[in-house]
Phi, psi and omega in degrees: 000129181285142181282138179296142180287135178268120181285131179285144178293130178254116183293132182294151179283176186301322181292321178296318179298315178301316180297318179297321179293324176300315179295315180296322178296319177297316179299322181298333179294343177264349183256315181276130180299142178285141180204162183214149165262149171280136182239152176230160179261119179238119181052041177082000181247139178279118184240135180280139172273114190303326185264018188254010185295138176208150179280147181229171179291137179294147182273350183049060182296126181280161179298323179297323178296324178296321178290325178297332180297337181294304176296331176296319178297318178296321178296317179299327181265016188305314182296320179294319179297315178299318179298318180296319177300313184292316179292322178300320177296317180294317180298325178302320180291313179301316182287318183292338179292343181087356184296318183290317179296318179298320179294322179298313179297322180296312179296318181298318179294326183288312184270347182092137183299331181292337180253027181295345176301330178298321179294317178299318180296320179296318178296320180294322177296322179297312181288329173298321176297316180298322179286323187275330188251297174281359176058054175268135176225277178299328183291349177268356182304318182298350178282351186298328176300327180289310182293328177293318178297320178299310184297312183291324180294330182266005175091016177264194181244182183294328179297319176296318180301320178283322186293322183291345173265306195280315184296313176294328177299314179292320179298314179295317179300317182291318177295319170053052178309318176223044179285109183297324188282325180261295182292316183300308180295319181299313182289330175295315178295326183277351182074026179263155175301138184301127179063023173294157182073022185294335181300314180292323178292329175294321175299316178299317179302313181297315181296314181298318181292321179297316179295318182295313180297317179300313184296312183291317181293326178296316178294317182299318179296320180297319181291321179296320181285327182216096182305334180289348178281353179297138177301327184260011181300131179090349179279167180299320182295328179291321180294333181278352182301130178241106182259117182275116182264346181282125183292143177253126180296140181267110187256171177298324178299320177297322179300314182296321180293318178294321177296324176296316180300312180296321180297319179295318178298318179297319179297316180297317180296318179297315180297322180294316183282320192252334185247006180055042178293149174245201183296325183298310181294322177298316181301312182296321180299313180293322178298313178298317179298321178296319179295317178299317179298321178297318178295319179294330179282353179088014180285146171275170186304316181296322180294317178300315179299315180298318181293320178298317180292319179296320179297320177294319179297320183293336183258006185301311183299319180297318181294320181293331179297324178298312181295320181298319181295333181291344181293331186295307177297333177295316178295320177300318180292312183293327177278353177058040179245351181299313182293329178296317178298314181296318180298317179298319180292320181296324177295318181297329182277340187295133174091002179279158175300161187306302185298316180294324177298315181298317180293317179293326174301317179300312181290326177296316179295327177297314180295316181298329181296337175297325184264333179234080185287350176281120184298314181294318177296320177299315180297313182293332182277324190254324187295327175299341175267317185288327181294311175297326177298319177298319179299319184296317184271355177093014175276147174288151180295333178297323179290322177298321178290321178299315178298323179293311186294325178285319179292322179288317192285311192297323185281001172298339179262014185222318182286133180291349176282351178281111184301323182298320180297309182297323178298313182291322177297319180296316181290320184281350182061043176245129181288154179298323181296321178294316180295321178301315179296319182288317190273342184300315177298323178297313181296321178300318177298314183293325176296315179300315179295321180298319179298317179296322180291324177292317176300317177299322179295320177294319182298319182268003183053059182302121181227000000 
């Protein structure tokens, strides 16, 4: 008698995990008591009063209401989704013109294929800068076709293609020398000068980038030497890899297109820092840049239009992941359990020694980020409680903000509730289980370093 075949467990993809978390969050609204903090508006911002927590009647959120939160989440993220579509279309033109690939081959020929790690390191520094200073996160998603093309063209795998974009982006975002969403909002709530204490955050930025570059280059070198060492080796996405080995000549037309690309990035950075540009202005800038690049590439109007639409279509799944992830905080809000979770954690931290309080704040903010993946929402929900707690135990408010930015930032590359992660995995065709296996050692290192940096901040009385 033949033995029955045992079916292997298939780890669910990111969208399935997100859906399961939405269901679990809905179930939690029936288990966790409903509670609320009283909030007031200060300088146009809604701020929680730390001593005002009280239990309220449960809303008995229905399952249908939980499903309604999904389109609500997409609606809430509408501007961001539109921006991703528009930038994705523009990036398609820049990439489709061949200018970026031609430049890669030119650089590779100049420095030698054996030293292609220098190119990867340069790209990681660039994306680390985007994450740390203009605070780009989801808006950098459309760049993944470029980094994927770089990695595959140089003989690496899809994991490298995603990592050279996402890991430095997260590292820069977490260090946050001038991150408006974490440090900026935090210091505003704390009554500190905007971006004060930047010297210590710059040190964190340098350390985080060094660790990130080391981690990714070590893996990339291993994959180049032995393709079977790839995390995704043997998977369908690995079989689909198409590595173009034929060199593309680098022409003057390519130079003009690349200068346009660099110019648009410079314009966006200038607008972000000096003109208070938001997603709308960024979207239009890339769209205009894409049209100019199409004209320089010799495309006719119909071709430019087709490329813009194709670029948007290719990024559709990634854009929808952002909206889907937004459903989770909506259910927490409607079920009135978000404040209960925060209140419980604040009670557990009360009365601990200074250094231990700071470390526990970091881990508490890490846990909360699973449920509130929006950095600005996370800051507004937790810092009004954590800042007074820091005052009580004798910690500086700057340290409370540091614990928040590190706890909030790093797990954006690990928690499935982070829309940017699921979006990039969907586009890169990397399963969540494979990414989990690859990124867990990196996150463990970054957590260890973060704890040492928080201890150092307490030791020097970082203010």
